[in-house]
C-alpha angles and dihedrals in degrees: 000000000000087000092054092051091050091052090048092052092048095046117103096190112130096015093118091052090053092049091047090051092049093047092045090055091049092048090048089052093049090046091052090048090048091050093052094043091047093050092047090050091048092050090047091054091046090050092048091052091050090048090053093049091047091050091051092050093046093049091062090069113016092184089066097032097130094047094046092047092051093048091051093049092046091053088056106081095196094062100023094130097049121122112244125211118177121189121185121208145125126301118202114196093208117143089206089067121076111255093241091052099049093088114068115185121218096018122144120268096021120210102171143040135214115211118195121191123198121195141146128247117213120234122218102193102004089075086083087071100025112057095203091055094222142069129223118244128188128194131176136196128194121203129180128205112259095215127168136178132194116211139166137199129219095031104143113137118245123248113209108240118182097316092307091130093052091048094050095044088048091053092048093052097036090234141080120288119186109173119166128231088257090054091053093048089053091048093050090055095043117104126178134188115253095222092047088054093053090047088053090052090051090052094048095053093036094237110170125200094357124147121236092258092049089050093052090046093052121104112257135168110258090231090055090050089055093041089056087066089056090049090059093046092047092055090069097034097252111170090218089075093082092053091052089048088055091053090046091054090052089052095055092107097051096088127213130335129197097175099094089103090060090051097053125042108196096184112193091003094061096094096043124101095208135019118259125248118339113273095022095086103033103143111171125201134179111252096222093047090051093048091050091048092052091049090047097055093039090061096046118194109352148138126235132187126213123197103200095169111187096337092114112080111233094025125089097205134358133193121182131195115192126187120189121195130196124270109265114261089002088278116179129256093220128021138187110206150129091210125105089208099068109098124189121200142188122235123264115257141195120189126185121185127188108195126180125200125196111221105179089224116121093218093052103024096164126012118209118209114186112189124190122195124184120184125186121209118291114214140198137186137180113270102176146335119213116189121203132164098219138097092287093051123195122348126213124194121199126195111219138186112197122226112277126203143099144284119208141175098224146108126252145170104275091199088071097047095103096047098103093172093072132047116247121247109235122201135187113285122241098229100169128022115172137130089259102043148017123200126182125180145175135189132164131184121191120199117209142163108106096191125141111249123197121226123183128214119200125210094261091048091051090049091049091050091237119190117213126197124217117198138192117250091252097047092129088071093057097090135095088233092059094043092050090053088058094049115140104217130199105197123188121180111208099175126079116263094019119120128195092238091055092049092048091049092051093047097049098073091044091057093043092051091050093052097076098052090042092054090047092050094049093045091050092052095046093045092064093047092048093235121118125176110247092359143084125199114207135178134186105226097189145335134213119207104155098084129096134174135195111247102167 
């Protein structure tokens, strides 16, 4: 018996079968584990994809985020039973913030949504160890609204006053412009799409395969840049096309311009060759405003003189000097953006008017009223975009700083009017110079208060192309009438029997009567240039709310 046990212990027969059985059991266990792990991974990926899709759907309408997320998950058969939890909040794409902290749920003015899905993944072999036979998995997706707005500054429509518009357009082009009242009415009603305009430029200069930014940066004759506006209008039979052609012919001698890129900031569309889907990039602009802006940048910093003669009712003779500066930092006139850092600005402007009024009084004869207006750049930036699918539609809020500056009754050296690097020296105005009397005067009104002011545009207002005006707190002082009332007069009677009180009393109604036509003249000139003392005119040209992007 002991010998048999010894032989059994020494025998190696069957060892391989035992090892095979042990390894087989181990391989079977690893295979079962791999099957369960692989299935859980597959379900996790499937759940993550569903969470991303649900977040994208919910971000399109944050007011219905939970409902849209649930509908999206329900339509996905693979995760139909998952629990859906959608939280709206604010996403800040700031690299200084940790990625997992960039989304803050429940914050004011939400622009993003986080959708978390909870489901269970069935186990095939792991149920031996886990009684429930499944494990819980959670996956989340964060999507932010891809919203953009197009807005412009200095967009008040011009009112035709006594040929002032023709004179100013003629001075800007260096030629003669003679548009009729009917022409201007057609221009004021004419709107064109921004991207259609750039396409027309590309066609005119035969630029193939160029992006929008490359098209705007290309060299083009100023007249062709204006004519491209007419091309867009002519495609739909707009009668304003002929008026724009007239302005373009007057601009034939202005040479080339390559500054259109500084005038228009296309934001995310700059590097595209074509606009996206129809309706997503509809950016409307007034044809006359665009033509004036093109002429403005083509001329650069310059000074023009207008001899209006007796064209202004209530004034015997009028001479105007106008100096136009560049936009600070080459900022654009119109921008498409979702950034709060893009600022658009108007140009700087100096305006000097010498108006003469015939009185019919021997002592006064003719009264000279020199008016100086200096307007700094107004500026605007995007404050917020709120998207809603209801009767009010999207809402866009702009932050605006009105144009600051001064208005004065004073004389100056017109040769220095276009030197924006130095302040102008103002001196007392010689209002009356006759053998019987001498009257000098001076008045100056400064407008201050450079605070950002918010102005909101509703969906119907955007669709109606509404222009809104933001004013400084002391806008009531920014008129010739107000400045004349504050005139400091130095009255000297040179003739016998004349008293200073009598001269002052005779002069007061003359100055008061001249105030209204002077205010009308100045407003008419500044309207076309888009620069108003103490004011800023802004318009939202379009808004896009149907985009969303995954951000986490």
